[in-house]
Structure formats: structure tokens, C-alpha cells
A tleap script that builds the chain and sets N, CA, C and O, in Angstrom:
source leaprc.protein.ff14SB
mol = sequence {
  NCYS SER ASP SER ASP GLY VAL ASN MET TYR
  GLY LEU ASP GLY GLU GLU LEU TRP TYR ALA
  ASP PHE ASN LYS LYS GLU GLY VAL VAL ALA
  LEU PRO PRO PHE ALA ASP GLN ILE SER PHE
  PRO GLY TYR TYR GLU GLN ALA VAL VAL VAL
  GLN GLY ILE CYS LYS ALA ASN LEU ALA VAL
  ASP ILE LYS ALA TYR LYS ASN PRO PRO GLU
  CTHR
}
set mol.1.N position { 21.487 -1.013 17.208 }
set mol.1.CA position { 22.108 -0.123 17.504 }
set mol.1.C position { 23.694 -0.043 17.012 }
set mol.1.O position { 24.329 -1.038 16.660 }
set mol.2.N position { 24.115 1.024 17.040 }
set mol.2.CA position { 25.656 1.077 17.035 }
set mol.2.C position { 26.330 1.916 18.019 }
set mol.2.O position { 25.740 2.603 18.853 }
set mol.3.N position { 27.667 1.822 17.875 }
set mol.3.CA position { 28.333 2.592 19.248 }
set mol.3.C position { 28.254 3.956 18.973 }
set mol.3.O position { 28.715 4.641 19.886 }
set mol.4.N position { 27.761 4.667 17.882 }
set mol.4.CA position { 27.497 5.951 17.767 }
set mol.4.C position { 26.028 6.486 17.710 }
set mol.4.O position { 25.750 7.650 17.997 }
set mol.5.N position { 25.326 5.774 17.412 }
set mol.5.CA position { 23.524 6.290 17.204 }
set mol.5.C position { 22.762 5.131 17.154 }
set mol.5.O position { 23.291 4.022 17.209 }
set mol.6.N position { 21.596 5.289 17.056 }
set mol.6.CA position { 20.582 4.336 17.485 }
set mol.6.C position { 19.295 4.732 16.546 }
set mol.6.O position { 19.110 5.875 16.130 }
set mol.7.N position { 18.510 3.716 16.297 }
set mol.7.CA position { 17.195 3.824 15.774 }
set mol.7.C position { 16.201 2.803 16.414 }
set mol.7.O position { 16.462 1.601 16.458 }
set mol.8.N position { 15.045 3.343 16.910 }
set mol.8.CA position { 13.781 2.525 17.408 }
set mol.8.C position { 12.593 3.215 16.593 }
set mol.8.O position { 12.334 4.418 16.653 }
set mol.9.N position { 11.770 2.081 15.665 }
set mol.9.CA position { 10.877 2.373 15.064 }
set mol.9.C position { 9.675 1.285 15.073 }
set mol.9.O position { 9.908 0.079 15.004 }
set mol.10.N position { 8.551 1.748 15.151 }
set mol.10.CA position { 7.595 1.000 14.979 }
set mol.10.C position { 6.718 1.057 13.758 }
set mol.10.O position { 6.191 2.138 13.490 }
set mol.11.N position { 6.515 0.073 13.032 }
set mol.11.CA position { 5.998 -0.014 11.868 }
set mol.11.C position { 4.955 -1.021 11.390 }
set mol.11.O position { 4.949 -2.079 12.020 }
set mol.12.N position { 4.082 -0.900 10.408 }
set mol.12.CA position { 2.992 -1.786 10.021 }
set mol.12.C position { 3.081 -1.865 8.536 }
set mol.12.O position { 3.205 -0.832 7.879 }
set mol.13.N position { 3.018 -3.128 7.932 }
set mol.13.CA position { 3.024 -3.272 6.487 }
set mol.13.C position { 4.117 -2.449 5.822 }
set mol.13.O position { 3.858 -1.707 4.875 }
set mol.14.N position { 5.474 -2.599 6.381 }
set mol.14.CA position { 6.505 -1.330 5.762 }
set mol.14.C position { 6.044 -0.048 5.848 }
set mol.14.O position { 6.663 0.659 5.053 }
set mol.15.N position { 5.282 0.516 6.426 }
set mol.15.CA position { 5.013 1.944 6.860 }
set mol.15.C position { 5.511 2.180 8.042 }
set mol.15.O position { 5.377 1.282 8.873 }
set mol.16.N position { 6.264 3.520 8.473 }
set mol.16.CA position { 6.565 3.707 9.768 }
set mol.16.C position { 5.275 4.475 10.209 }
set mol.16.O position { 4.611 5.309 9.593 }
set mol.17.N position { 5.113 3.915 11.528 }
set mol.17.CA position { 3.958 4.689 12.452 }
set mol.17.C position { 4.542 5.682 13.308 }
set mol.17.O position { 4.169 6.849 13.426 }
set mol.18.N position { 5.637 5.024 13.984 }
set mol.18.CA position { 6.153 5.957 14.891 }
set mol.18.C position { 7.767 5.613 15.088 }
set mol.18.O position { 8.298 4.556 14.749 }
set mol.19.N position { 8.484 6.850 15.769 }
set mol.19.CA position { 10.141 6.474 15.768 }
set mol.19.C position { 10.598 7.236 17.155 }
set mol.19.O position { 9.908 8.083 17.721 }
set mol.20.N position { 11.332 6.975 17.406 }
set mol.20.CA position { 12.347 7.632 18.581 }
set mol.20.C position { 13.389 8.541 18.045 }
set mol.20.O position { 14.337 8.130 17.375 }
set mol.21.N position { 13.177 9.888 18.379 }
set mol.21.CA position { 13.969 10.713 18.003 }
set mol.21.C position { 14.916 10.970 19.288 }
set mol.21.O position { 14.508 11.704 20.188 }
set mol.22.N position { 16.102 10.396 19.357 }
set mol.22.CA position { 17.143 10.532 20.398 }
set mol.22.C position { 17.691 11.586 20.577 }
set mol.22.O position { 18.211 11.823 21.668 }
set mol.23.N position { 17.712 12.425 19.626 }
set mol.23.CA position { 18.394 13.808 19.187 }
set mol.23.C position { 17.646 14.744 19.942 }
set mol.23.O position { 18.224 15.556 20.664 }
set mol.24.N position { 16.082 14.692 19.813 }
set mol.24.CA position { 15.203 15.688 20.305 }
set mol.24.C position { 14.493 15.048 21.484 }
set mol.24.O position { 13.475 15.516 21.996 }
set mol.25.N position { 15.147 13.875 21.897 }
set mol.25.CA position { 14.527 13.331 23.041 }
set mol.25.C position { 13.097 13.346 23.437 }
set mol.25.O position { 12.622 13.817 24.470 }
set mol.26.N position { 12.304 12.586 22.172 }
set mol.26.CA position { 11.042 12.443 21.965 }
set mol.26.C position { 10.543 11.520 21.340 }
set mol.26.O position { 11.319 11.087 20.489 }
set mol.27.N position { 9.239 10.833 21.390 }
set mol.27.CA position { 8.882 9.799 20.085 }
set mol.27.C position { 7.988 10.729 19.435 }
set mol.27.O position { 7.279 11.584 19.967 }
set mol.28.N position { 8.145 10.388 17.957 }
set mol.28.CA position { 7.476 11.204 16.768 }
set mol.28.C position { 6.578 10.231 16.053 }
set mol.28.O position { 6.983 9.166 15.586 }
set mol.29.N position { 5.343 10.657 15.995 }
set mol.29.CA position { 4.108 9.840 14.986 }
set mol.29.C position { 4.399 10.375 14.041 }
set mol.29.O position { 4.454 11.580 13.796 }
set mol.30.N position { 4.721 9.048 13.114 }
set mol.30.CA position { 4.656 9.352 11.552 }
set mol.30.C position { 3.671 9.337 10.855 }
set mol.30.O position { 3.919 9.474 9.657 }
set mol.31.N position { 2.427 9.202 11.174 }
set mol.31.CA position { 1.240 9.093 10.459 }
set mol.31.C position { 0.987 10.420 9.755 }
set mol.31.O position { 1.311 11.475 10.301 }
set mol.32.N position { 0.411 10.390 8.547 }
set mol.32.CA position { 0.243 11.540 7.983 }
set mol.32.C position { -1.221 12.264 8.593 }
set mol.32.O position { -2.112 11.540 9.038 }
set mol.33.N position { -1.334 13.490 8.564 }
set mol.33.CA position { -2.592 14.062 9.180 }
set mol.33.C position { -3.821 13.687 8.946 }
set mol.33.O position { -4.744 14.078 9.661 }
set mol.34.N position { -3.995 12.911 7.959 }
set mol.34.CA position { -5.470 12.615 7.535 }
set mol.34.C position { -5.649 11.006 7.948 }
set mol.34.O position { -6.741 10.465 7.775 }
set mol.35.N position { -4.559 10.299 8.483 }
set mol.35.CA position { -5.123 8.983 9.354 }
set mol.35.C position { -5.207 9.566 10.826 }
set mol.35.O position { -4.775 10.494 11.509 }
set mol.36.N position { -6.169 8.261 10.906 }
set mol.36.CA position { -6.515 8.217 12.422 }
set mol.36.C position { -5.321 8.480 13.574 }
set mol.36.O position { -4.463 7.598 13.592 }
set mol.37.N position { -5.192 9.296 14.294 }
set mol.37.CA position { -3.961 9.417 14.732 }
set mol.37.C position { -4.213 8.602 16.283 }
set mol.37.O position { -5.269 8.540 16.912 }
set mol.38.N position { -3.013 8.078 16.611 }
set mol.38.CA position { -3.018 6.749 17.758 }
set mol.38.C position { -1.766 7.446 18.525 }
set mol.38.O position { -0.865 8.093 17.991 }
set mol.39.N position { -1.898 7.213 19.652 }
set mol.39.CA position { -0.601 7.609 20.987 }
set mol.39.C position { 0.225 6.404 21.056 }
set mol.39.O position { -0.230 5.320 20.693 }
set mol.40.N position { 1.230 6.514 21.434 }
set mol.40.CA position { 2.422 5.658 21.795 }
set mol.40.C position { 2.767 5.914 23.149 }
set mol.40.O position { 3.972 6.114 23.296 }
set mol.41.N position { 1.948 5.981 24.386 }
set mol.41.CA position { 2.476 6.148 25.852 }
set mol.41.C position { 3.422 5.353 25.962 }
set mol.41.O position { 3.402 4.199 25.532 }
set mol.42.N position { 4.402 5.910 26.580 }
set mol.42.CA position { 5.479 4.893 27.102 }
set mol.42.C position { 6.404 4.377 26.107 }
set mol.42.O position { 7.238 3.589 26.553 }
set mol.43.N position { 6.457 4.642 24.821 }
set mol.43.CA position { 7.154 4.046 23.829 }
set mol.43.C position { 8.739 4.850 23.818 }
set mol.43.O position { 9.792 4.283 23.524 }
set mol.44.N position { 8.655 5.703 24.052 }
set mol.44.CA position { 10.006 6.617 24.052 }
set mol.44.C position { 10.969 6.170 25.079 }
set mol.44.O position { 12.125 5.767 24.951 }
set mol.45.N position { 10.052 6.370 26.383 }
set mol.45.CA position { 11.057 5.501 27.531 }
set mol.45.C position { 11.565 4.210 27.460 }
set mol.45.O position { 12.656 3.865 27.913 }
set mol.46.N position { 10.645 3.395 26.803 }
set mol.46.CA position { 11.237 2.111 26.455 }
set mol.46.C position { 12.306 2.148 25.461 }
set mol.46.O position { 13.336 1.516 25.694 }
set mol.47.N position { 12.198 2.725 24.524 }
set mol.47.CA position { 13.313 2.949 23.589 }
set mol.47.C position { 14.525 3.124 24.129 }
set mol.47.O position { 15.532 2.497 23.800 }
set mol.48.N position { 14.440 4.231 25.219 }
set mol.48.CA position { 15.880 4.730 25.512 }
set mol.48.C position { 16.365 3.511 26.272 }
set mol.48.O position { 17.526 3.129 26.118 }
set mol.49.N position { 15.364 2.762 27.246 }
set mol.49.CA position { 16.049 1.478 27.871 }
set mol.49.C position { 16.437 0.649 27.196 }
set mol.49.O position { 17.483 0.080 27.509 }
set mol.50.N position { 15.674 0.254 25.931 }
set mol.50.CA position { 16.527 -0.842 25.156 }
set mol.50.C position { 17.675 -0.351 24.261 }
set mol.50.O position { 18.532 -1.034 23.700 }
set mol.51.N position { 17.524 0.846 24.249 }
set mol.51.CA position { 18.963 1.594 23.371 }
set mol.51.C position { 20.230 1.541 24.516 }
set mol.51.O position { 21.403 1.609 24.147 }
set mol.52.N position { 19.879 1.425 25.817 }
set mol.52.CA position { 20.859 1.346 26.673 }
set mol.52.C position { 21.458 -0.090 26.802 }
set mol.52.O position { 22.675 -0.140 26.981 }
set mol.53.N position { 20.903 -1.034 26.748 }
set mol.53.CA position { 20.672 -2.251 26.654 }
set mol.53.C position { 22.105 -2.723 25.634 }
set mol.53.O position { 23.243 -3.156 25.815 }
set mol.54.N position { 21.216 -2.326 24.487 }
set mol.54.CA position { 21.837 -2.892 22.955 }
set mol.54.C position { 23.271 -2.284 23.243 }
set mol.54.O position { 24.249 -3.030 23.196 }
set mol.55.N position { 23.404 -0.984 23.531 }
set mol.55.CA position { 24.913 -0.229 23.598 }
set mol.55.C position { 25.713 -1.306 24.675 }
set mol.55.O position { 26.783 -1.754 24.262 }
set mol.56.N position { 25.327 -1.669 25.804 }
set mol.56.CA position { 25.936 -2.599 26.346 }
set mol.56.C position { 26.243 -3.633 25.877 }
set mol.56.O position { 27.388 -4.080 25.945 }
set mol.57.N position { 25.211 -4.249 25.272 }
set mol.57.CA position { 25.688 -5.712 24.992 }
set mol.57.C position { 26.676 -5.434 23.633 }
set mol.57.O position { 27.511 -6.320 23.451 }
set mol.58.N position { 26.680 -4.646 22.949 }
set mol.58.CA position { 27.533 -4.101 21.732 }
set mol.58.C position { 28.969 -4.158 22.288 }
set mol.58.O position { 29.895 -4.718 21.701 }
set mol.59.N position { 29.075 -3.498 23.532 }
set mol.59.CA position { 30.421 -3.115 24.083 }
set mol.59.C position { 31.094 -4.448 24.567 }
set mol.59.O position { 32.264 -4.785 24.391 }
set mol.60.N position { 30.190 -5.069 25.156 }
set mol.60.CA position { 30.499 -6.522 25.440 }
set mol.60.C position { 30.978 -7.267 24.243 }
set mol.60.O position { 32.155 -7.612 24.347 }
set mol.61.N position { 30.351 -7.630 23.068 }
set mol.61.CA position { 30.460 -8.278 21.934 }
set mol.61.C position { 31.728 -7.719 21.320 }
set mol.61.O position { 32.477 -8.540 20.791 }
set mol.62.N position { 32.109 -6.327 21.312 }
set mol.62.CA position { 33.083 -6.000 20.778 }
set mol.62.C position { 34.441 -6.400 21.179 }
set mol.62.O position { 35.430 -6.618 20.478 }
set mol.63.N position { 34.229 -6.468 22.874 }
set mol.63.CA position { 35.545 -6.716 23.265 }
set mol.63.C position { 35.727 -8.148 23.519 }
set mol.63.O position { 36.857 -8.565 23.777 }
set mol.64.N position { 34.688 -8.966 23.471 }
set mol.64.CA position { 34.746 -10.440 23.100 }
set mol.64.C position { 35.276 -10.979 21.943 }
set mol.64.O position { 36.019 -11.960 21.972 }
set mol.65.N position { 34.906 -10.333 20.785 }
set mol.65.CA position { 35.201 -10.770 19.385 }
set mol.65.C position { 36.291 -10.211 18.717 }
set mol.65.O position { 36.586 -10.383 17.535 }
set mol.66.N position { 37.049 -9.324 19.798 }
set mol.66.CA position { 38.199 -8.546 19.130 }
set mol.66.C position { 39.540 -9.401 18.972 }
set mol.66.O position { 40.103 -9.606 20.047 }
set mol.67.N position { 40.109 -9.893 17.939 }
set mol.67.CA position { 41.091 -10.740 17.925 }
set mol.67.C position { 40.777 -12.231 18.735 }
set mol.67.O position { 41.496 -12.657 19.639 }
set mol.68.N position { 39.793 -12.792 18.320 }
set mol.68.CA position { 39.560 -14.204 18.778 }
set mol.68.C position { 40.668 -15.006 18.387 }
set mol.68.O position { 41.417 -14.924 17.414 }
set mol.69.N position { 40.611 -15.923 19.493 }
set mol.69.CA position { 42.053 -17.139 19.041 }
set mol.69.C position { 41.654 -17.844 18.051 }
set mol.69.O position { 40.453 -18.114 18.033 }
set mol.70.N position { 42.301 -18.222 17.225 }
set mol.70.CA position { 42.292 -19.069 15.893 }
set mol.70.C position { 42.188 -20.385 16.320 }
set mol.70.O position { 42.714 -20.923 17.294 }
set mol.71.N position { 41.344 -20.900 15.359 }
set mol.71.CA position { 40.927 -22.406 15.862 }
set mol.71.C position { 41.828 -23.492 15.081 }
set mol.71.O position { 41.681 -24.693 15.306 }
savepdb mol mol.pdb
quit
């Protein structure tokens, strides 16, 4: 994540299966129409929580590492 945006994606063998679209506030299955469709129940809600944790940790890290004392 970053302080301006974030990404949450699940993939297999380098192929994207699902991603969280935080702008539309929904999860998107990225499989082509001919593939066996699978569902990802609860993944978007989990992505929102993980994104919040990441941004909180990022804020702490930015504050902690800004102008660290020289050794």
C-alpha cells in the first residue's frame, strides 16, 4: 500500500484471478469468460481491513524513520 492508494490481488502462476477495486468498492473476478468461474466470498472485506492496517503501519513507519538520528 501507499499513503495515496493500494492494491490487493490474488493470482496463480503469474495470472491475476481476483483483485479489489477500492474505487468501486467491490471485488472483481479477473478470469476470462471461458474459464471455470470461482467466487471469492469475503475477500473484498478482508482487503479493506488489510489496507487499513497497512496504511496505519505506513503512517507509523513514516513518522519513525523521518530524519533518524545519525549513528
